[in-house]
C-alpha positions in Angstrom: -26.5 16.6 15.6 -25.7 18.4 12.6 -25.2 22.0 11.3 -29.2 21.8 10.1 -30.8 20.9 13.7 -28.9 24.3 15.3 -30.3 26.6 12.6 -34.0 25.0 13.3 -33.5 25.9 16.8 -35.4 29.2 17.1 -33.5 29.4 21.1 -30.7 30.0 19.7 -31.3 32.4 17.2 -28.0 31.2 15.0 -28.4 32.4 11.2 -27.0 30.5 8.4 -24.8 32.7 6.5 -22.9 30.1 3.8 -24.8 26.7 3.5 -22.0 25.1 2.0 -21.5 21.8 -0.4 -24.2 19.9 -1.2 -25.0 17.8 1.6 -22.4 19.6 4.2 -25.6 20.6 6.5 -26.0 17.3 7.3 -22.6 16.3 8.2 -23.0 15.5 11.6 -21.6 17.3 14.5 -18.9 15.5 17.1 -18.6 17.6 19.4 -18.0 21.7 19.8 -14.0 23.1 19.7 -13.5 26.7 20.8 -10.5 28.2 19.5 -9.1 31.6 18.5 -5.7 30.3 16.7 -4.7 31.6 13.2 -4.2 27.5 12.5 -6.6 25.7 15.0 -6.2 22.5 13.1 -3.4 20.6 15.7 -6.4 20.8 18.1 -9.9 20.0 15.7 -10.3 16.3 14.7 -12.8 15.3 11.9 -16.9 16.7 12.1 -15.9 19.3 15.0 -18.0 22.4 14.9 -15.6 25.1 15.4 -16.3 28.4 17.9 -14.3 31.4 17.2 -15.0 34.9 17.9 -12.3 35.9 15.2 -9.8 37.7 17.7 -6.6 36.8 16.1 -8.1 37.2 12.5 -9.1 40.7 12.2 -7.6 41.0 8.7 -8.9 42.7 5.7 -6.5 40.2 3.1 -8.6 37.6 1.6 -6.0 35.0 1.4 -5.4 34.7 4.9 -9.3 34.2 5.1 -8.9 31.8 2.0 -5.7 29.7 3.8 -7.7 30.0 7.2 -11.0 27.9 5.7 -8.6 25.9 3.6 -7.3 24.3 6.6 -10.2 23.7 8.3 -11.7 21.9 5.3 -8.8 19.9 5.0 -9.6 18.3 8.8 -13.0 18.2 7.9 -14.8 20.3 10.3 -18.8 19.9 10.2 -19.0 23.9 10.0 -18.1 26.9 11.3 -19.6 29.6 13.7 -18.7 33.1 14.3 -20.0 34.8 17.0 -20.3 38.6 16.5 -19.3 41.3 19.0 -15.9 41.3 20.9 -13.9 41.6 17.8 -16.2 41.9 14.5 -19.7 43.6 14.8 -20.2 41.6 11.4 -18.8 38.6 9.5 -15.9 39.6 7.6 -16.2 39.6 4.1 -13.1 37.7 3.0 -14.4 34.9 5.6 -18.1 34.8 3.4 -16.0 34.6 0.2 -13.6 31.8 1.6 -16.3 29.9 3.0 -18.4 29.6 -0.1 -15.3 29.2 -2.4 -14.9 25.8 -0.2 -18.1 25.0 0.5 -18.2 25.3 4.1 -21.3 26.0 6.6 -20.7 29.3 7.9 -22.7 30.2 11.2 -23.4 33.8 12.6 -24.0 33.4 16.4 -25.3 37.0 17.8 -23.6 38.9 20.1 -26.4 37.7 23.4 -25.7 34.2 22.4 -22.5 32.9 24.1 -20.4 29.6 23.2 -20.8 28.2 26.3 -24.9 28.4 25.6 -24.3 26.5 21.8 -21.6 24.3 23.8 -24.3 22.9 26.2 -27.1 22.3 23.8 -25.1 20.6 21.4 -23.5 18.6 24.1 -27.1 17.7 25.2 -28.4 16.6 22.1 -25.5 14.2 21.2 -26.0 12.6 24.7 -29.3 12.2 23.8 -28.5 10.2 20.4 -26.0 8.6 22.1 -28.4 7.0 24.3 -30.5 6.4 22.1 -28.1 4.4 19.9 -27.1 2.4 22.8 -30.4 1.5 24.0 -31.2 0.8 20.4 -28.2 -1.5 20.3 -28.8 -3.1 23.8 -32.6 -4.0 22.4 -31.5 -5.3 18.9 -28.6 -7.7 20.6 -31.6 -8.5 23.6 -34.4 -9.5 20.6 -31.3 -11.4 18.8 -30.5 -13.4 21.8 -33.9 -14.3 22.3 -34.1 -15.6 18.4 -31.1 -17.3 18.9 -32.0 -19.1 22.3 -35.3 -20.2 20.2 -33.3 -22.4 18.0 -33.7 -20.0 14.7 -30.9 -19.9 12.1 -27.9 -17.5 12.0 -30.0 -16.4 8.5 -32.9 -15.2 10.5 -30.7 -13.4 13.1 -28.9 -11.7 10.2 -31.8 -10.3 8.7 -33.4 -9.0 12.1 -30.1 -7.0 12.3 -30.5 -5.9 8.3 -33.8 -4.7 8.8 -32.2 -2.8 11.8 -29.9 -1.3 9.6 -31.7 -0.8 6.7 -28.5 -2.5 4.8 -27.2 -6.0 3.6 -25.6 -7.7 6.4 -23.3 -10.8 6.0 -21.0 -12.7 7.9 -17.7 -13.3 5.7 -14.5 -15.8 7.1 -11.0 -14.5 7.0 -10.7 -15.1 3.3 -13.2 -13.0 2.6 -15.8 -15.9 1.6 -19.4 -14.7 2.4 -20.8 -17.8 4.9 -24.8 -16.0 5.3 -26.3 -12.8 4.2 -29.5 -11.1 4.5 -31.1 -7.5 3.6 -30.7 -5.2 0.7 -28.2 -2.8 -0.2 -30.9 -0.6 -1.7 -28.4 1.3 -3.5 -25.9 2.6 -1.3 -22.5 2.1 -1.6 -20.7 2.8 1.7 -19.3 -0.9 3.0 -17.9 -1.2 6.5 -16.8 -4.4 8.5 -17.2 -5.2 12.1 -14.8 -8.0 13.7 -17.2 -10.4 15.4 -15.6 -11.9 19.0 -14.9 -15.4 17.4 -11.2 -16.3 18.7 -8.2 -15.7 17.3 -7.8 -18.9 15.2 -11.5 -18.1 13.2 -11.2 -14.8 11.9 -15.2 -13.8 11.4 -16.2 -10.1 10.4 -19.6 -8.6 10.0 -19.7 -6.9 6.7 -22.2 -4.2 6.1 -23.4 -3.0 2.5 -25.4 -0.2 1.6 -24.9 1.0 5.3 -26.9 4.8 5.1 -24.1 7.6 6.2 -26.5 8.7 9.1 -26.4 5.7 11.2 -23.0 5.2 13.5 -22.5 1.5 13.2 -20.7 0.7 16.2 -23.1 1.9 19.3 -25.9 -0.6 17.2 -24.1 -3.6 15.9 -21.8 -3.4 18.8 -23.7 -5.4 21.4 -25.5 -7.6 18.5 -21.9 -8.3 17.2 -21.3 -10.3 19.8 -24.6 -12.0 20.4 -23.6 -13.8 16.5 -20.3 -14.2 17.9 -21.5 -16.6 20.3 -24.0 -18.3 18.0 -21.4 -19.0 15.8 -19.2 -20.3 18.1 -21.9 -22.2 19.2 -22.6 -23.3 15.8 -19.1 -24.4 14.8 -19.2 -26.7 18.2 -20.2 -29.7 19.0 -23.5 -28.7 20.5 -24.8 -26.7 18.2 -28.1 -27.5 16.6 -26.6 -29.3 13.4 -24.7 -31.2 15.4 -27.6 -33.3 18.1 -27.2 -35.9 20.4 -29.6 -38.1 18.0 -27.9 -37.0 14.9 -24.0 -37.7 16.7 -25.8 -41.6 17.5 -27.2 -41.8 13.9 -23.9 -41.6 12.5 -21.7 -43.4 14.7 -24.1 -46.5 14.0 -23.8 -45.6 10.5 -20.0 -46.2 10.6 -20.5 -49.2 12.8 -22.9 -50.6 10.6 -20.9 -53.5 8.5 -23.8 -54.3 6.4 -25.8 -56.7 8.7 -29.8 -55.7 9.0 -30.1 -52.9 11.9 -33.2 -51.8 13.2 -32.1 -48.8 14.9 -30.7 -47.0 11.8 -34.4 -45.7 11.2 -35.7 -45.2 14.1 -32.1 -42.7 14.5 -33.0 -41.5 11.4 -36.3 -39.9 12.5 -35.1 -38.8 15.7 -32.2 -36.9 13.6 -34.5 -35.1 11.2 -34.1 -38.1 8.5 -36.8 -39.5 6.2 -35.7 -43.1 6.5 -37.0 -43.7 2.7 -35.4 -40.7 1.2 -32.3 -40.2 -0.6 -28.9 -39.5 0.7 -26.3 -37.3 0.1 -22.9 -37.7 1.9 -19.6 -34.9 2.0 -16.7 -36.0 4.2 -13.9 -33.0 4.5 -10.5 -34.6 5.4 -7.4 -32.6 6.4 -3.8 -33.8 7.4 -1.7 -33.2 10.3 -0.1 -30.4 8.6 -3.7 -28.4 8.8 -5.1 -27.0 12.1 -8.1 -27.9 13.7 -9.3 -25.0 13.5 -9.5 -24.0 9.9 -10.6 -27.4 9.3 -14.2 -26.8 11.7 -14.2 -23.7 10.1 -14.0 -24.6 6.4 -16.3 -27.8 7.1 -18.6 -24.5 9.1 -18.8 -22.7 5.7 -19.8 -25.7 3.7 -22.5 -26.5 6.1 -23.9 -23.8 6.4 -23.7 -22.8 2.3 -25.4 -26.4 2.1 -28.3 -25.6 3.5 -29.3 -23.6 0.6 -29.4 -27.1 -1.3 -30.9 -29.6 1.4 -33.3 -28.4 4.0 -31.3 -31.7 6.0 -27.7 -31.0 7.2 -26.5 -33.2 10.0 -22.3 -33.5 10.7 -20.2 -35.9 12.9 -16.9 -34.8 13.9 -13.9 -36.7 14.0 -9.8 -36.1 14.5 -8.6 -34.8 11.0 -12.4 -35.7 9.4 -16.0 -34.0 9.4 -18.8 -36.2 7.9 -21.4 -33.9 6.5 -25.0 -36.0 6.0 -27.8 -34.1 3.6 -31.4 -34.9 2.4 -34.1 -33.0 1.1 -33.1 -31.7 -2.3 -34.1 -28.4 -3.2 -33.7 -27.9 -7.4 -31.6 -29.6 -9.2 -28.2 -28.6 -8.3 -24.8 -30.7 -8.8 -23.5 -31.3 -5.5 -19.8 -31.7 -6.5 -20.3 -28.4 -8.5 -21.9 -26.9 -5.6 -19.4 -28.3 -3.0 -16.5 -27.1 -5.0 -17.5 -23.9 -5.2 -16.9 -24.1 -0.9 -12.9 -25.3 -1.3 -11.7 -22.7 -4.1 -9.3 -21.2 -1.4 -8.6 -24.5 0.3 -7.1 -26.9 -2.2 -5.6 -28.3 1.0 -8.3 -30.7 1.7 -9.4 -33.6 0.5 -13.6 -33.8 0.3 -15.3 -36.9 -1.1 -18.7 -36.5 -2.6 -21.3 -39.3 -2.9 -24.8 -39.9 -2.9 -27.3 -43.1 -1.8 -30.2 -44.1 -3.0 -31.4 -46.0 0.6 -30.9 -46.5 3.9 -29.5 -49.9 3.6 -27.0 -48.6 1.0 -25.9 -45.4 3.2 -23.5 -47.1 5.8 -21.7 -48.9 2.7 -21.4 -45.7 0.9 -20.1 -44.0 3.7 -17.3 -46.6 4.3 -16.4 -46.7 1.1 -16.2 -42.5 0.7 -14.2 -42.6 3.6 -11.4 -45.4 2.3 -11.3 -42.7 -0.1 -10.1 -39.5 1.6 -6.6 -38.6 1.9 -5.4 -36.9 -1.9 -6.3 -33.4 -1.8 -8.9 -31.9 -4.0 -12.7 -32.1 -4.4 -13.8 -35.5 -6.0 -17.0 -38.2 -6.3 -16.6 -41.6 -5.0 -16.8 -44.4 -7.1 -20.3 -46.3 -6.6 -18.3 -49.5 -5.6 -15.3 -51.1 -4.6 -14.5 -54.8 -3.9 -14.3 -54.2 0.0 -17.6 -52.8 -0.3 -19.2 -55.9 -2.1 -17.6 -57.8 0.5 -18.9 -55.7 3.1 -22.5 -56.5 1.7 -21.9 -60.3 2.2 -22.3 -60.4 6.1 -23.0 -64.0 6.4 -21.6 -66.0 8.9 -21.5 -68.9 7.6 -19.5 -67.6 4.2 -17.1 -66.3 6.8 -16.7 -69.6 8.1 -16.3 -71.3 4.9 -13.5 -68.6 3.8 -11.7 -69.3 7.2 -11.7 -72.9 6.3 -10.6 -72.2 2.4 -7.6 -70.5 4.0 -7.0 -72.5 6.8 -3.5 -73.7 6.0 -2.1 -70.1 5.9 -3.2 -69.4 9.4 -0.6 -70.6 10.8 2.3 -69.1 13.1 4.2 -70.3 10.0 2.1 -69.3 7.7 1.7 -65.8 8.4 4.7 -64.9 5.8 2.7 -66.5 3.2 -0.5 -64.9 4.0 0.8 -61.8 3.1 2.9 -62.9 0.3 -0.6 -64.5 -1.3 -2.7 -61.3 -0.5 -0.1 -59.2 -2.1 0.5 -61.5 -5.3 -3.5 -60.9 -5.5 -4.0 -57.6 -4.9 -0.7 -56.7 -7.9 -2.0 -59.3 -10.1 1.2 -61.4 -10.2 3.4 -58.4 -10.9 6.8 -59.7 -9.0 8.6 -56.2 -8.7 5.4 -55.0 -6.8 5.2 -57.4 -4.7 8.6 -57.6 -3.7 8.9 -54.2 -3.0 6.1 -54.2 -0.7 7.5 -57.3 1.4 10.9 -56.4 1.1 12.1 -60.1 -0.1 13.8 -61.3 -3.2 12.5 -62.8 -6.3 13.6 -66.2 -5.1 11.8 -65.7 -1.8 8.6 -64.8 -3.6 9.3 -67.9 -5.9 9.6 -69.9 -2.9 7.0 -68.5 -1.3 4.2 -69.1 -4.1 5.1 -73.0 -4.4 5.1 -73.4 -0.9 1.2 -71.8 -1.2 0.3 -73.7 -3.8 1.2 -76.9 -2.4 -0.7 -76.1 1.0 -3.9 -74.8 -0.2 -3.6 -77.3 -3.6 -4.4 -74.9 -6.0 -3.4 -73.6 -9.9 -2.5 -69.7 -9.4 -2.3 -69.6 -13.1 -6.3 -70.4 -13.1 -8.0 -66.8 -13.3 -11.4 -67.9 -11.0 -9.0 -69.8 -8.4 -7.3 -66.3 -7.8 -10.7 -64.3 -7.9 -12.2 -66.6 -5.1 -9.4 -66.8 -3.1 -8.8 -62.7 -3.3 -13.0 -62.3 -2.2 -12.1 -65.1 0.7 -9.1 -62.8 2.2 -11.2 -59.7 1.8 -14.0 -61.7 3.4 -12.0 -62.6 6.3 -10.4 -59.3 7.1 -13.8 -57.3 7.0 -15.3 -60.3 9.5 -12.6 -59.2 11.9 
């Protein structure tokens, strides 16, 4: 309901005496406020239509009229409707001049048009408009609910919402990071946000940019905000489409694979929507105990949604303090490491490891290597291989038995300390200070144990090839446990 609607209604016979400033006739009317006070502003609210007969304003001094109108504009009211008859047979000249000076629309009501007729007319139209807004809002929510139930993405749901309000709509997190958006602002500058019902720990908002001034957001977007909030919770939860049972089973099998040929892996990959013969990319997101699990889930969700712009297939698995993302079907040539960094600029406390694999047979070892790198905060790429990864790629039972026999003299109860010392000696390349610090032993104890190891194993620790052989043997036996 607007001032221009009153003017266009022939039944009311209302005359427009002052147009007001540019765009004022299109200002909405929220309610009618009859008042005869010299200063009615304590009883007014924004966009009220003030109705008065001017009974308390039977004055000729322009300054009084000017002050009166100035107070109304400060509220601001949508317009002033002045009724003729009881106190004034015609509009006061001072009022006309004041409304012209302050750009306030001035309507003249004939003596035969009572205020109650205007009030009922305005209330009827406002009620009809509110009903239409609510109907539009619930129909939009119903349509978006069906889209979400049919498996459409959050981006597609937002696209429908953006089309309904003819603006750009985005979901942003508590750090104002834009997770997903749809629509165009169409040159408008107005921007507002609505809180999404997403729980106290995960503060998401619906940002609307370029909204037209004639659209009332809350009735239209209130119901659909609840739908988007539910879809967010679903996406963040373990039952979202990105985290199907098949995807969870596939990723658990990858982590359980220790290099032995696994026929189900190809079938699990196909069931999860992957190409078993394609290339693979992996992102591991880890957090410390000090980071709230809800924050890890929200940040990981941000990365998952963002990476869908680069990879058409994105799956994930959640564990305590760790989220693993598995990606495939890259679109374009964007660098994965650079893309991932963008999602963690405001979350430096997370440990994020990025790696890539050329084949399914390589993927389990790549995942396990990347997992060992999680811990230190920051975003970085995992090394292509390490000793443990190479060892895990040697699953031969015969090789394991050979290594166990090679180390047999150190497997007795008395040999446990010697074995720990031998392992530390090889890992620290014979650095006695580091070995003693790790084992909490004296240098003399270390010297004694090294002599005993050489006697039992009948080897020369000065021989580099011997050290490399036994280091591999220790790693192979440890990996086989």
